[in-house]
PDB file of N, CA, C and O in Angstrom:
ATOM      1  N   MET A   1       7.971  20.954   8.179  1.00  0.00           N
ATOM      2  CA  MET A   1       6.679  20.662   7.582  1.00  0.00           C
ATOM      3  C   MET A   1       5.746  21.860   7.695  1.00  0.00           C
ATOM      4  O   MET A   1       4.787  21.971   6.931  1.00  0.00           O
ATOM      5  N   ASN A   2       6.014  22.752   8.633  1.00  0.00           N
ATOM      6  CA  ASN A   2       5.152  23.923   8.791  1.00  0.00           C
ATOM      7  C   ASN A   2       5.156  24.801   7.552  1.00  0.00           C
ATOM      8  O   ASN A   2       4.129  25.381   7.199  1.00  0.00           O
ATOM      9  N   GLU A   3       6.320  24.907   6.879  1.00  0.00           N
ATOM     10  CA  GLU A   3       6.387  25.693   5.650  1.00  0.00           C
ATOM     11  C   GLU A   3       5.501  25.087   4.572  1.00  0.00           C
ATOM     12  O   GLU A   3       4.807  25.804   3.851  1.00  0.00           O
ATOM     13  N   LEU A   4       5.527  23.774   4.467  1.00  0.00           N
ATOM     14  CA  LEU A   4       4.693  23.082   3.486  1.00  0.00           C
ATOM     15  C   LEU A   4       3.218  23.294   3.803  1.00  0.00           C
ATOM     16  O   LEU A   4       2.423  23.575   2.906  1.00  0.00           O
ATOM     17  N   LYS A   5       2.858  23.165   5.053  1.00  0.00           N
ATOM     18  CA  LYS A   5       1.464  23.345   5.455  1.00  0.00           C
ATOM     19  C   LYS A   5       0.992  24.766   5.136  1.00  0.00           C
ATOM     20  O   LYS A   5      -0.109  24.956   4.621  1.00  0.00           O
ATOM     21  N   ALA A   6       1.824  25.758   5.442  1.00  0.00           N
ATOM     22  CA  ALA A   6       1.463  27.148   5.153  1.00  0.00           C
ATOM     23  C   ALA A   6       1.309  27.364   3.651  1.00  0.00           C
ATOM     24  O   ALA A   6       0.392  28.061   3.215  1.00  0.00           O
ATOM     25  N   LEU A   7       2.195  26.774   2.862  1.00  0.00           N
ATOM     26  CA  LEU A   7       2.117  26.877   1.411  1.00  0.00           C
ATOM     27  C   LEU A   7       0.803  26.303   0.898  1.00  0.00           C
ATOM     28  O   LEU A   7       0.081  26.964   0.151  1.00  0.00           O
ATOM     29  N   LEU A   8       0.496  25.083   1.296  1.00  0.00           N
ATOM     30  CA  LEU A   8      -0.711  24.401   0.822  1.00  0.00           C
ATOM     31  C   LEU A   8      -1.982  25.105   1.273  1.00  0.00           C
ATOM     32  O   LEU A   8      -2.929  25.244   0.499  1.00  0.00           O
ATOM     33  N   GLU A   9      -2.002  25.548   2.526  1.00  0.00           N
ATOM     34  CA  GLU A   9      -3.188  26.256   3.026  1.00  0.00           C
ATOM     35  C   GLU A   9      -3.387  27.581   2.311  1.00  0.00           C
ATOM     36  O   GLU A   9      -4.519  28.020   2.110  1.00  0.00           O
ATOM     37  N   GLY A  10      -2.278  28.225   1.925  1.00  0.00           N
ATOM     38  CA  GLY A  10      -2.377  29.465   1.166  1.00  0.00           C
ATOM     39  C   GLY A  10      -2.913  29.238  -0.233  1.00  0.00           C
ATOM     40  O   GLY A  10      -3.653  30.063  -0.770  1.00  0.00           O
ATOM     41  N   MET A  11      -2.532  28.109  -0.821  1.00  0.00           N
ATOM     42  CA  MET A  11      -2.984  27.778  -2.176  1.00  0.00           C
ATOM     43  C   MET A  11      -4.423  27.282  -2.195  1.00  0.00           C
ATOM     44  O   MET A  11      -5.199  27.628  -3.085  1.00  0.00           O
ATOM     45  N   TYR A  12      -4.770  26.470  -1.207  1.00  0.00           N
ATOM     46  CA  TYR A  12      -6.093  25.818  -1.161  1.00  0.00           C
ATOM     47  C   TYR A  12      -6.688  25.957   0.243  1.00  0.00           C
ATOM     48  O   TYR A  12      -6.703  24.993   1.008  1.00  0.00           O
ATOM     49  N   PRO A  13      -7.175  27.150   0.579  1.00  0.00           N
ATOM     50  CA  PRO A  13      -7.668  27.387   1.947  1.00  0.00           C
ATOM     51  C   PRO A  13      -8.897  26.563   2.330  1.00  0.00           C
ATOM     52  O   PRO A  13      -9.212  26.441   3.514  1.00  0.00           O
ATOM     53  N   ASP A  14      -9.583  26.007   1.359  1.00  0.00           N
ATOM     54  CA  ASP A  14     -10.787  25.227   1.661  1.00  0.00           C
ATOM     55  C   ASP A  14     -10.488  23.768   2.005  1.00  0.00           C
ATOM     56  O   ASP A  14     -11.403  23.018   2.342  1.00  0.00           O
ATOM     57  N   ILE A  15      -9.221  23.354   1.925  1.00  0.00           N
ATOM     58  CA  ILE A  15      -8.839  21.977   2.238  1.00  0.00           C
ATOM     59  C   ILE A  15      -8.157  21.945   3.602  1.00  0.00           C
ATOM     60  O   ILE A  15      -7.256  22.740   3.871  1.00  0.00           O
ATOM     61  N   ASP A  16      -8.584  21.033   4.451  1.00  0.00           N
ATOM     62  CA  ASP A  16      -7.963  20.856   5.769  1.00  0.00           C
ATOM     63  C   ASP A  16      -6.834  19.828   5.636  1.00  0.00           C
ATOM     64  O   ASP A  16      -7.057  18.625   5.774  1.00  0.00           O
ATOM     65  N   PHE A  17      -5.634  20.313   5.370  1.00  0.00           N
ATOM     66  CA  PHE A  17      -4.501  19.428   5.130  1.00  0.00           C
ATOM     67  C   PHE A  17      -4.075  18.658   6.373  1.00  0.00           C
ATOM     68  O   PHE A  17      -3.422  17.621   6.257  1.00  0.00           O
ATOM     69  N   SER A  18      -4.426  19.139   7.546  1.00  0.00           N
ATOM     70  CA  SER A  18      -4.100  18.411   8.777  1.00  0.00           C
ATOM     71  C   SER A  18      -4.951  17.155   8.916  1.00  0.00           C
ATOM     72  O   SER A  18      -4.524  16.166   9.511  1.00  0.00           O
ATOM     73  N   LYS A  19      -6.148  17.204   8.366  1.00  0.00           N
ATOM     74  CA  LYS A  19      -7.111  16.110   8.526  1.00  0.00           C
ATOM     75  C   LYS A  19      -7.121  15.132   7.355  1.00  0.00           C
ATOM     76  O   LYS A  19      -7.255  13.925   7.557  1.00  0.00           O
ATOM     77  N   GLU A  20      -6.981  15.638   6.150  1.00  0.00           N
ATOM     78  CA  GLU A  20      -7.113  14.804   4.956  1.00  0.00           C
ATOM     79  C   GLU A  20      -5.923  13.856   4.788  1.00  0.00           C
ATOM     80  O   GLU A  20      -4.771  14.286   4.846  1.00  0.00           O
ATOM     81  N   LYS A  21      -6.200  12.588   4.582  1.00  0.00           N
ATOM     82  CA  LYS A  21      -5.150  11.574   4.445  1.00  0.00           C
ATOM     83  C   LYS A  21      -5.213  10.836   3.115  1.00  0.00           C
ATOM     84  O   LYS A  21      -4.411   9.935   2.871  1.00  0.00           O
ATOM     85  N   ASN A  22      -6.161  11.207   2.248  1.00  0.00           N
ATOM     86  CA  ASN A  22      -6.305  10.552   0.948  1.00  0.00           C
ATOM     87  C   ASN A  22      -6.691  11.595  -0.102  1.00  0.00           C
ATOM     88  O   ASN A  22      -7.672  11.439  -0.829  1.00  0.00           O
ATOM     89  N   LEU A  23      -5.891  12.660  -0.160  1.00  0.00           N
ATOM     90  CA  LEU A  23      -6.202  13.804  -1.022  1.00  0.00           C
ATOM     91  C   LEU A  23      -6.427  13.411  -2.475  1.00  0.00           C
ATOM     92  O   LEU A  23      -7.431  13.789  -3.078  1.00  0.00           O
ATOM     93  N   TYR A  24      -5.509  12.667  -3.023  1.00  0.00           N
ATOM     94  CA  TYR A  24      -5.601  12.303  -4.440  1.00  0.00           C
ATOM     95  C   TYR A  24      -6.639  11.200  -4.641  1.00  0.00           C
ATOM     96  O   TYR A  24      -7.461  11.270  -5.555  1.00  0.00           O
ATOM     97  N   GLY A  25      -6.597  10.206  -3.801  1.00  0.00           N
ATOM     98  CA  GLY A  25      -7.513   9.073  -3.930  1.00  0.00           C
ATOM     99  C   GLY A  25      -8.974   9.456  -3.785  1.00  0.00           C
ATOM    100  O   GLY A  25      -9.838   8.870  -4.438  1.00  0.00           O
ATOM    101  N   ASP A  26      -9.261  10.439  -2.932  1.00  0.00           N
ATOM    102  CA  ASP A  26     -10.636  10.891  -2.724  1.00  0.00           C
ATOM    103  C   ASP A  26     -11.053  11.976  -3.714  1.00  0.00           C
ATOM    104  O   ASP A  26     -12.183  12.461  -3.666  1.00  0.00           O
ATOM    105  N   GLY A  27     -10.146  12.356  -4.605  1.00  0.00           N
ATOM    106  CA  GLY A  27     -10.478  13.368  -5.602  1.00  0.00           C
ATOM    107  C   GLY A  27     -10.480  14.794  -5.086  1.00  0.00           C
ATOM    108  O   GLY A  27     -11.010  15.694  -5.738  1.00  0.00           O
ATOM    109  N   ILE A  28      -9.889  15.006  -3.918  1.00  0.00           N
ATOM    110  CA  ILE A  28      -9.821  16.357  -3.363  1.00  0.00           C
ATOM    111  C   ILE A  28      -8.840  17.199  -4.176  1.00  0.00           C
ATOM    112  O   ILE A  28      -9.060  18.388  -4.405  1.00  0.00           O
ATOM    113  N   ILE A  29      -7.749  16.553  -4.609  1.00  0.00           N
ATOM    114  CA  ILE A  29      -6.846  17.182  -5.568  1.00  0.00           C
ATOM    115  C   ILE A  29      -6.738  16.264  -6.781  1.00  0.00           C
ATOM    116  O   ILE A  29      -6.936  15.053  -6.684  1.00  0.00           O
ATOM    117  N   ASP A  30      -6.419  16.865  -7.924  1.00  0.00           N
ATOM    118  CA  ASP A  30      -6.265  16.076  -9.144  1.00  0.00           C
ATOM    119  C   ASP A  30      -4.888  16.344  -9.746  1.00  0.00           C
ATOM    120  O   ASP A  30      -4.050  16.996  -9.123  1.00  0.00           O
ATOM    121  N   SER A  31      -4.661  15.846 -10.945  1.00  0.00           N
ATOM    122  CA  SER A  31      -3.337  15.955 -11.555  1.00  0.00           C
ATOM    123  C   SER A  31      -2.940  17.411 -11.810  1.00  0.00           C
ATOM    124  O   SER A  31      -1.757  17.743 -11.742  1.00  0.00           O
ATOM    125  N   VAL A  32      -3.892  18.268 -12.096  1.00  0.00           N
ATOM    126  CA  VAL A  32      -3.586  19.690 -12.293  1.00  0.00           C
ATOM    127  C   VAL A  32      -3.100  20.296 -10.981  1.00  0.00           C
ATOM    128  O   VAL A  32      -2.130  21.054 -10.968  1.00  0.00           O
ATOM    129  N   HIS A  33      -3.766  19.967  -9.884  1.00  0.00           N
ATOM    130  CA  HIS A  33      -3.314  20.432  -8.571  1.00  0.00           C
ATOM    131  C   HIS A  33      -1.904  19.933  -8.282  1.00  0.00           C
ATOM    132  O   HIS A  33      -1.061  20.686  -7.795  1.00  0.00           O
ATOM    133  N   VAL A  34      -1.651  18.668  -8.583  1.00  0.00           N
ATOM    134  CA  VAL A  34      -0.339  18.067  -8.303  1.00  0.00           C
ATOM    135  C   VAL A  34       0.759  18.829  -9.040  1.00  0.00           C
ATOM    136  O   VAL A  34       1.807  19.117  -8.461  1.00  0.00           O
ATOM    137  N   VAL A  35       0.530  19.158 -10.306  1.00  0.00           N
ATOM    138  CA  VAL A  35       1.530  19.901 -11.081  1.00  0.00           C
ATOM    139  C   VAL A  35       1.790  21.266 -10.439  1.00  0.00           C
ATOM    140  O   VAL A  35       2.938  21.697 -10.334  1.00  0.00           O
ATOM    141  N   THR A  36       0.744  21.928 -10.020  1.00  0.00           N
ATOM    142  CA  THR A  36       0.874  23.230  -9.371  1.00  0.00           C
ATOM    143  C   THR A  36       1.617  23.106  -8.046  1.00  0.00           C
ATOM    144  O   THR A  36       2.500  23.909  -7.746  1.00  0.00           O
ATOM    145  N   ILE A  37       1.258  22.101  -7.259  1.00  0.00           N
ATOM    146  CA  ILE A  37       1.917  21.870  -5.970  1.00  0.00           C
ATOM    147  C   ILE A  37       3.402  21.576  -6.178  1.00  0.00           C
ATOM    148  O   ILE A  37       4.244  22.088  -5.441  1.00  0.00           O
ATOM    149  N   ILE A  38       3.723  20.762  -7.167  1.00  0.00           N
ATOM    150  CA  ILE A  38       5.123  20.430  -7.445  1.00  0.00           C
ATOM    151  C   ILE A  38       5.913  21.700  -7.758  1.00  0.00           C
ATOM    152  O   ILE A  38       7.005  21.899  -7.225  1.00  0.00           O
ATOM    153  N   ALA A  39       5.372  22.548  -8.607  1.00  0.00           N
ATOM    154  CA  ALA A  39       6.073  23.789  -8.967  1.00  0.00           C
ATOM    155  C   ALA A  39       6.352  24.637  -7.732  1.00  0.00           C
ATOM    156  O   ALA A  39       7.449  25.177  -7.585  1.00  0.00           O
ATOM    157  N   LYS A  40       5.379  24.757  -6.852  1.00  0.00           N
ATOM    158  CA  LYS A  40       5.550  25.563  -5.641  1.00  0.00           C
ATOM    159  C   LYS A  40       6.535  24.911  -4.663  1.00  0.00           C
ATOM    160  O   LYS A  40       7.338  25.604  -4.038  1.00  0.00           O
ATOM    161  N   ILE A  41       6.475  23.594  -4.531  1.00  0.00           N
ATOM    162  CA  ILE A  41       7.412  22.873  -3.660  1.00  0.00           C
ATOM    163  C   ILE A  41       8.840  23.050  -4.169  1.00  0.00           C
ATOM    164  O   ILE A  41       9.756  23.312  -3.389  1.00  0.00           O
ATOM    165  N   GLU A  42       9.023  22.907  -5.477  1.00  0.00           N
ATOM    166  CA  GLU A  42      10.362  23.066  -6.049  1.00  0.00           C
ATOM    167  C   GLU A  42      10.914  24.458  -5.776  1.00  0.00           C
ATOM    168  O   GLU A  42      12.091  24.615  -5.453  1.00  0.00           O
ATOM    169  N   GLU A  43      10.075  25.448  -5.906  1.00  0.00           N
ATOM    170  CA  GLU A  43      10.481  26.831  -5.673  1.00  0.00           C
ATOM    171  C   GLU A  43      10.788  27.082  -4.200  1.00  0.00           C
ATOM    172  O   GLU A  43      11.830  27.649  -3.871  1.00  0.00           O
ATOM    173  N   LEU A  44       9.897  26.668  -3.322  1.00  0.00           N
ATOM    174  CA  LEU A  44      10.051  26.939  -1.890  1.00  0.00           C
ATOM    175  C   LEU A  44      11.237  26.205  -1.278  1.00  0.00           C
ATOM    176  O   LEU A  44      11.978  26.775  -0.478  1.00  0.00           O
ATOM    177  N   PHE A  45      11.418  24.948  -1.652  1.00  0.00           N
ATOM    178  CA  PHE A  45      12.454  24.132  -1.019  1.00  0.00           C
ATOM    179  C   PHE A  45      13.716  23.989  -1.877  1.00  0.00           C
ATOM    180  O   PHE A  45      14.655  23.293  -1.490  1.00  0.00           O
ATOM    181  N   ASP A  46      13.736  24.646  -3.036  1.00  0.00           N
ATOM    182  CA  ASP A  46      14.886  24.615  -3.940  1.00  0.00           C
ATOM    183  C   ASP A  46      15.315  23.178  -4.244  1.00  0.00           C
ATOM    184  O   ASP A  46      16.479  22.807  -4.093  1.00  0.00           O
ATOM    185  N   ILE A  47      14.338  22.391  -4.677  1.00  0.00           N
ATOM    186  CA  ILE A  47      14.579  20.993  -5.047  1.00  0.00           C
ATOM    187  C   ILE A  47      13.975  20.748  -6.421  1.00  0.00           C
ATOM    188  O   ILE A  47      13.231  21.578  -6.945  1.00  0.00           O
ATOM    189  N   SER A  48      14.301  19.612  -6.989  1.00  0.00           N
ATOM    190  CA  SER A  48      13.707  19.194  -8.251  1.00  0.00           C
ATOM    191  C   SER A  48      12.958  17.886  -8.009  1.00  0.00           C
ATOM    192  O   SER A  48      13.552  16.883  -7.613  1.00  0.00           O
ATOM    193  N   VAL A  49      11.672  17.908  -8.248  1.00  0.00           N
ATOM    194  CA  VAL A  49      10.857  16.709  -8.071  1.00  0.00           C
ATOM    195  C   VAL A  49      10.986  15.886  -9.354  1.00  0.00           C
ATOM    196  O   VAL A  49      10.485  16.274 -10.409  1.00  0.00           O
ATOM    197  N   THR A  50      11.658  14.757  -9.246  1.00  0.00           N
ATOM    198  CA  THR A  50      11.908  13.905 -10.407  1.00  0.00           C
ATOM    199  C   THR A  50      10.669  13.058 -10.725  1.00  0.00           C
ATOM    200  O   THR A  50       9.751  12.928  -9.915  1.00  0.00           O
ATOM    201  N   MET A  51      10.681  12.494 -11.925  1.00  0.00           N
ATOM    202  CA  MET A  51       9.530  11.720 -12.406  1.00  0.00           C
ATOM    203  C   MET A  51       9.130  10.586 -11.470  1.00  0.00           C
ATOM    204  O   MET A  51       7.944  10.277 -11.354  1.00  0.00           O
ATOM    205  N   GLU A  52      10.090   9.963 -10.805  1.00  0.00           N
ATOM    206  CA  GLU A  52       9.748   8.848  -9.927  1.00  0.00           C
ATOM    207  C   GLU A  52       8.850   9.275  -8.766  1.00  0.00           C
ATOM    208  O   GLU A  52       8.167   8.441  -8.172  1.00  0.00           O
ATOM    209  N   TYR A  53       8.849  10.566  -8.443  1.00  0.00           N
ATOM    210  CA  TYR A  53       8.020  11.061  -7.344  1.00  0.00           C
ATOM    211  C   TYR A  53       6.673  11.605  -7.819  1.00  0.00           C
ATOM    212  O   TYR A  53       5.812  11.911  -6.995  1.00  0.00           O
ATOM    213  N   ILE A  54       6.479  11.729  -9.105  1.00  0.00           N
ATOM    214  CA  ILE A  54       5.220  12.268  -9.610  1.00  0.00           C
ATOM    215  C   ILE A  54       4.232  11.116  -9.772  1.00  0.00           C
ATOM    216  O   ILE A  54       3.888  10.692 -10.875  1.00  0.00           O
ATOM    217  N   GLN A  55       3.796  10.633  -8.601  1.00  0.00           N
ATOM    218  CA  GLN A  55       2.871   9.507  -8.510  1.00  0.00           C
ATOM    219  C   GLN A  55       1.891   9.780  -7.370  1.00  0.00           C
ATOM    220  O   GLN A  55       2.256  10.418  -6.383  1.00  0.00           O
ATOM    221  N   PRO A  56       0.670   9.309  -7.494  1.00  0.00           N
ATOM    222  CA  PRO A  56      -0.342   9.568  -6.468  1.00  0.00           C
ATOM    223  C   PRO A  56       0.075   9.269  -5.017  1.00  0.00           C
ATOM    224  O   PRO A  56      -0.287  10.044  -4.132  1.00  0.00           O
ATOM    225  N   PRO A  57       0.807   8.201  -4.731  1.00  0.00           N
ATOM    226  CA  PRO A  57       1.126   7.945  -3.323  1.00  0.00           C
ATOM    227  C   PRO A  57       1.863   9.090  -2.621  1.00  0.00           C
ATOM    228  O   PRO A  57       1.752   9.242  -1.404  1.00  0.00           O
ATOM    229  N   TYR A  58       2.606   9.887  -3.372  1.00  0.00           N
ATOM    230  CA  TYR A  58       3.341  10.998  -2.766  1.00  0.00           C
ATOM    231  C   TYR A  58       2.465  12.218  -2.524  1.00  0.00           C
ATOM    232  O   TYR A  58       2.922  13.186  -1.916  1.00  0.00           O
ATOM    233  N   PHE A  59       1.233  12.195  -2.979  1.00  0.00           N
ATOM    234  CA  PHE A  59       0.349  13.348  -2.845  1.00  0.00           C
ATOM    235  C   PHE A  59      -0.964  12.997  -2.140  1.00  0.00           C
ATOM    236  O   PHE A  59      -1.989  13.637  -2.377  1.00  0.00           O
ATOM    237  N   GLN A  60      -0.931  11.996  -1.288  1.00  0.00           N
ATOM    238  CA  GLN A  60      -2.122  11.591  -0.543  1.00  0.00           C
ATOM    239  C   GLN A  60      -2.373  12.465   0.684  1.00  0.00           C
ATOM    240  O   GLN A  60      -3.516  12.656   1.099  1.00  0.00           O
ATOM    241  N   SER A  61      -1.291  12.992   1.259  1.00  0.00           N
ATOM    242  CA  SER A  61      -1.439  13.800   2.472  1.00  0.00           C
ATOM    243  C   SER A  61      -0.247  14.732   2.590  1.00  0.00           C
ATOM    244  O   SER A  61       0.732  14.612   1.854  1.00  0.00           O
ATOM    245  N   ILE A  62      -0.346  15.648   3.514  1.00  0.00           N
ATOM    246  CA  ILE A  62       0.778  16.540   3.763  1.00  0.00           C
ATOM    247  C   ILE A  62       1.988  15.736   4.250  1.00  0.00           C
ATOM    248  O   ILE A  62       3.132  16.090   3.967  1.00  0.00           O
ATOM    249  N   GLU A  63       1.725  14.662   4.976  1.00  0.00           N
ATOM    250  CA  GLU A  63       2.824  13.825   5.476  1.00  0.00           C
ATOM    251  C   GLU A  63       3.566  13.124   4.341  1.00  0.00           C
ATOM    252  O   GLU A  63       4.795  13.055   4.355  1.00  0.00           O
ATOM    253  N   THR A  64       2.830  12.603   3.358  1.00  0.00           N
ATOM    254  CA  THR A  64       3.505  11.922   2.250  1.00  0.00           C
ATOM    255  C   THR A  64       4.252  12.923   1.377  1.00  0.00           C
ATOM    256  O   THR A  64       5.308  12.603   0.829  1.00  0.00           O
ATOM    257  N   MET A  65       3.714  14.124   1.245  1.00  0.00           N
ATOM    258  CA  MET A  65       4.433  15.158   0.501  1.00  0.00           C
ATOM    259  C   MET A  65       5.715  15.540   1.231  1.00  0.00           C
ATOM    260  O   MET A  65       6.763  15.729   0.613  1.00  0.00           O
ATOM    261  N   TRP A  66       5.617  15.651   2.557  1.00  0.00           N
ATOM    262  CA  TRP A  66       6.796  16.016   3.350  1.00  0.00           C
ATOM    263  C   TRP A  66       7.868  14.920   3.277  1.00  0.00           C
ATOM    264  O   TRP A  66       9.057  15.226   3.191  1.00  0.00           O
ATOM    265  N   GLU A  67       7.462  13.668   3.310  1.00  0.00           N
ATOM    266  CA  GLU A  67       8.422  12.568   3.169  1.00  0.00           C
ATOM    267  C   GLU A  67       9.142  12.664   1.828  1.00  0.00           C
ATOM    268  O   GLU A  67      10.350  12.436   1.759  1.00  0.00           O
ATOM    269  N   MET A  68       8.423  12.996   0.774  1.00  0.00           N
ATOM    270  CA  MET A  68       9.029  13.169  -0.540  1.00  0.00           C
ATOM    271  C   MET A  68      10.040  14.306  -0.511  1.00  0.00           C
ATOM    272  O   MET A  68      11.154  14.166  -1.016  1.00  0.00           O
ATOM    273  N   ILE A  69       9.657  15.415   0.074  1.00  0.00           N
ATOM    274  CA  ILE A  69      10.556  16.572   0.156  1.00  0.00           C
ATOM    275  C   ILE A  69      11.823  16.209   0.912  1.00  0.00           C
ATOM    276  O   ILE A  69      12.924  16.552   0.480  1.00  0.00           O
ATOM    277  N   GLU A  70      11.677  15.516   2.038  1.00  0.00           N
ATOM    278  CA  GLU A  70      12.849  15.118   2.823  1.00  0.00           C
ATOM    279  C   GLU A  70      13.773  14.205   2.019  1.00  0.00           C
ATOM    280  O   GLU A  70      14.995  14.315   2.120  1.00  0.00           O
ATOM    281  N   GLU A  71      13.206  13.318   1.235  1.00  0.00           N
ATOM    282  CA  GLU A  71      14.032  12.433   0.407  1.00  0.00           C
ATOM    283  C   GLU A  71      14.784  13.210  -0.665  1.00  0.00           C
ATOM    284  O   GLU A  71      15.888  12.825  -1.050  1.00  0.00           O
ATOM    285  N   LEU A  72      14.205  14.283  -1.144  1.00  0.00           N
ATOM    286  CA  LEU A  72      14.805  15.062  -2.225  1.00  0.00           C
ATOM    287  C   LEU A  72      15.762  16.154  -1.743  1.00  0.00           C
ATOM    288  O   LEU A  72      16.505  16.730  -2.538  1.00  0.00           O
ATOM    289  N   MET A  73      15.741  16.430  -0.462  1.00  0.00           N
ATOM    290  CA  MET A  73      16.631  17.493   0.073  1.00  0.00           C
ATOM    291  C   MET A  73      18.028  16.962   0.322  1.00  0.00           C
ATOM    292  O   MET A  73      18.902  17.706   0.766  1.00  0.00           O
TER     293      MET A  73
END
């Protein structure tokens, strides 16, 4: 998960990913951010994020993103 955290903090240094637990729901990130995050996750972890995972619940926190990555690895 440290790689994911470093990636996200590098992309969005103004967001505290350790603290935020409702990123999408609170409007901290939006659908444009999600698309960008997906592209970077796919590249970094050499996975393909399928349509079933492109839903707000998977992008609420770093933990939910990591759970998605683990399922796809």
